[in-house]
N, C-alpha and C positions, 0 to 999 in steps of 0.2 A: 396574702394578697396585699400590694401596696395601697396606701392612701392616696388618693389624687392630690395633685398640686394645690388646687383651690380650697379642698377640705382641710389640708394640713396648715395652710396660711391662716384659714378663716379661727382654727383652735389655737393656733400660737397667739393671734391677735386677743382672742377671749381671755387667754392665761394672762397674757400682759396687762390686759385691763383689769383683771382681778387682784392681780398684785398692787396695782396703782390703789385701787381702792381700799385695799387694806393696810397697807403701810405709809401711804404718804397724806399729809394735810391737804385740806381743801385748797387753801390758797397756792400750793405748787404741785397740786395732782395734774393740773391740765399740761402745763408745760413740760413737766417731767415725763410724763407720758408720751407725748408726742416724741421726745427725744428718745426714750426708750423703745417705741414702735418703730421710728426710723431706722433705729441701730439695729435691731432685730431682725427689721423686715431686708436689710442689707447683708445682714450675715445670712438670713436665709436665701436670699437670691444667689449668694456668692456660692453657698454650698450647694446650689441645685446647678449652677455653672460648674462646678467641679465635678459634680457628679456626672452632668452631661458630657464633658470631656473627657472621663475616665471610660464610661460606657462607649463613647465615640470611638476611643482609640483601643480598647481590650475587649469590648463586650462582655456582660454579665448577666447570666442567664441561670446558672446552676441553682441559684437561690429562689427561683420562681417557683409558685405552688401549682404545678403542672402535674396532673397524673399520666403515668407513662404505662399504656397497657402490656402486657405480657407477650402480645403476638405483634407488637410495633416493628416495624421495617424502616430503618433510617432511609434519608433520601440518598441519592445518588449511585455511582458504581461501587463493586466489590474487588474488580480486578480489570487492567486494561486490556483491551482486546489485542489481538495478534494483527502484527504488520507485517508486510513482505520485508526480506533485508536487504533485496536488490529489485530491479526491475527499471522500467522506463517511466519517468516522473509524467504524471497526467496533468499538470500545470507547468508552464515554464517557471524558471528560478530566477525569480524578479522580486524584489522587496520594493513595495512603495510605501513611502510615507510622506507626509503632507505639513507645511508650516507656513506662516505667511510670506516668510522670505528665506534666504539661506542663513540668516544669523538665528541659531539654535539656542534656547535658553539651557543653561549649566545644569538646571536641574534634570534634562532629559539627556545629557550627555553620556552616561554610563549605560543607560539602556538603549540608546541608538548604536553604540559599540558593541553590544551582545549579538545582534543581527549580523553584523558584519565577522565576528568572532566565530558565530556558529554557522555561518553559511559561506565560508570561503569560496571564491569562483562565481557566487552568485552575482546578478547586475541589481545596481541599488538606483532608484530613481528618486529624487525628491521632486515634489510639486509644489510650487509656491502659488500665491495668490495670481501672478502674472501668466504663470506657465499654464495654470488651471483652465484660466478664462480663454487662453490662446488654443488650448486643446479643442474645448466646446466650440469656438468660432471656428476653427479648422475642420473639425470631424464630425461636429454635431451642432450646425446652425440654427436649426429649427427650435433647439432648445435654448439657446442663449437668451433669448427673451425672459423665460421662466428663470434662468439662472441669474440674470441680473437682478430679477425683481424680488430674489429671496431678501428679506428684512434683516436677516443674521447670517454671519460668516459661516456659523456652524452648519446652516443649512447647505450651502454651497460645498462645505467641505464632504459633508454627508454625501450630496448628490454626486461630486467627483469621484468618490472612491468607487462608485457602480461603473461609471463610464471608463474609467482608466483600467479597470479589471476588464469589462467586456471589449477594450481595445487591444490591451496588451497581454491579459491575464497575468497570473503571479500571485502573490501574497501582500494585502495590505495591512498594516499594523499602525494604530495609533503611537505617538510618540511615548506614551506613558506605558508602554507593553514592552517588557523585558523578555528576550529569547532565553530560554534555560537550557533547552538543547536543540540539536538540529531537527528539523522538518521531514528530512529526506524518507523516513519510514513511511508517514502518512501521506507524502506526495505520491506513493507507488501504488496507493488503493483508491483513493479519491480524486475526482475532478472538480468536486466543488464543495467547500467545506465551509460551514457555517456554524458560529460558537453561539452558545447561550449562555445569559448571565448567571451567576449561582442561584441555585434553586429557590431559596428562600427572596431572593428579589421580588420574583415575579409574583409568589405565591402571596407574601405578606403585602406587597404593594397593590396588587390587583385581583388575586385570587384565581389566577390561573397558572398553568404550568409552560416551561419551554418559551421564554422570551428570547431572541435572538439579539444578540449583541454586536454591532456592525463596527465595532473597533478592532475585530480581527476577521478576516474574509479571505479565504484562498480559493481560486477557481480559474478554469482555463479561459482561454480568448473565445469569445463568441458564444459564451454559455448561455442556452436557452432561459434559465433562471434570471440570470442578469438581463437578458433583453426584456423579460417582463417586468421587472423592477425599474428600468428607465422608460419603459414605456407608461407605466403607473405615475412616474413623477409629476408631470404636468396637473394630474386629475386631484392630486394632494398638495398642491403647492398653496391652497388656500387654507391649509388648517393652522388653526392658532397656535397649537403646541409642535415644537419640533421634533418631539418623539413620533408624532402622527404624521407630519409630513414628509419628513425625510429619515427620521432615526429609526430606533429598535421596535416601536408599535408598526409603524410602516412596513419595515422589514418583515416582521413576524405575520403581518395581513398578506404581504406578498408571498412569503414561503407557503402559507397554507394554500392560498390560491393555486400554487404552483403544483402541490401536491394532490389536490382537487382534480387538476386538469390533466395532470401526467402521474404514471404509476411507475416509474422508473425505481429498479432496485438502487439502495444507496452508491453501490460502486459502479452504476452505469456511467459511462462517458456524459451522458446529459442527466445524470442523476443529481441530487442534492443531498449531502450528508449533515446531521445535525449533532455535531460532536457534545458529549457529556461535558458539563461545566468544568468538569476536574482537568481537562486537557488544556484548556485556554484561559479561563478566569476561575481558577481555584479559591481564590481569596474572597472574602465579602466586603463590599466598599463600606470602610468606618463610618462613614457620614451616615450610614443607615442604620447602625448600631442601636441607637436611641430610640429611633422610630420603630424599629422590630421589637424592642423590649416593650414600648407603650402598647403595640399592637398584643403581644403574649400575655401582658398584666390583664387584658380584658379577654381571658381565654374563653370565657362560657358565652361571650358574644359574637365571636368569629367562626368562620366557615369550617368544616370538618377538613378541607383541605389546610386552612392556614392554622389549625391545631396541629396537623402533623408537622408543619414547619416549626412550629413552636416545641414541641415535644423534641425533634431533631436538634434543635438549638440547645435546649436544656441538656440534652445527652453529650453532644458534642462540641457545644461552644462557637465560639467564631473562628477560633484558630485552626486553620486547614493544612493538611499535608499538600507538597507539591510533588509529590512522589509519581503522580502520573501526567505531570504537567509538562507541555511543550513550552508555555509562556505563562508569566503571572502579570497580572493587571495591579499598576499601582493608586487607581483612582484619583488622579489629579483633577480638585476643583479648585479652580482661580477665588472661589469666595470664602474657602475653607483651608486654603494653603497659605500660611503665615510665614513661611521660611523664604528669608532673603538670601541672595547669593551676592557675596563681594565680589565676586569675578563677572565679567560681561559676558555677552553671548559668544558662541563660538561659530566660525564657518562651518557649512556642512563639508566642505572640502578638505578641513583638518579631521573631523571626525570620520568621515568616509573617503579617501582619496580620490577613489574612481566613481563619486557619484555623478548621474546625470542629470541634467535638466531638461525638459521639453523645450524647445523641438530637437535639442542636439542629443537625440537618443540613439545608441548602436547597440542592437541586442546580438547575442551570439546565436549561430545556426547550429 
């Protein structure tokens, strides 16, 4: 079991004071001790910063003193389900992405290109801040006061994706989501696909399973689940945390309410399919590695479900296979992303020559 940071620091200071009292004369002891304490404290902090970065980037759970029972079953799926090899797509072949304007940062360039490469012939629509507000004003004017009242742009971006999918259908994907292979097989089976975060995220953060992440949604136009979502939005607009007002917690609540009200099979035209994390979000957010380790260090104090997640991490680590994945998420966080590009942004029409922007949208029939 690891020694807590505070206890380790206290022990280090006691050792330094002992050294001072044993080896230094009284007249020099005070100033020298201050220098030593400052220096060793600085080294100690730097050590923990380096360790934090190593854990954040690579994860480190194998060394934890966690008992693994013989009957333990790891989280996740063991094999991929069977998909049709042909058929009629159950939602339109449209890819929606959003950005503040048409100038896309270079860090997203290669990931945006993967959607076009894996989905030739699909319509690509970029939604800018301007075109997003115009859609709401044109099609959903009663929601416009709520849309304008959101205190953060991420709330408007969250809400927008529900409206554009309800209005047009297709696939919504965040800019840091990379397409690994064509979605065609899964489009033949389900009419509304919801993705969930890696299992450890919701278990170790909130002690529950199956947290929906809205960075990827694929749904047919006019789906009743999306109607429920946009009808709920005004009632949740006052929530302090974006996760609760428009984001993953909000979506998870709406999904559970929809399941309670309806009992459609997953593959029903009005059904919703919650895909395993391995399909769209196979990788754990590196920013959570350190926090998850701290949870697992306190193994005796966490819930039975959280203990299972920690045992899974000890056995499997954080490096995950994408063998089942249609997409992978790169977990871009502005506050943790220190990489700077020497190149300026690139226009969306350079990345996707056929990109369309509302209201100038032409859809194939």
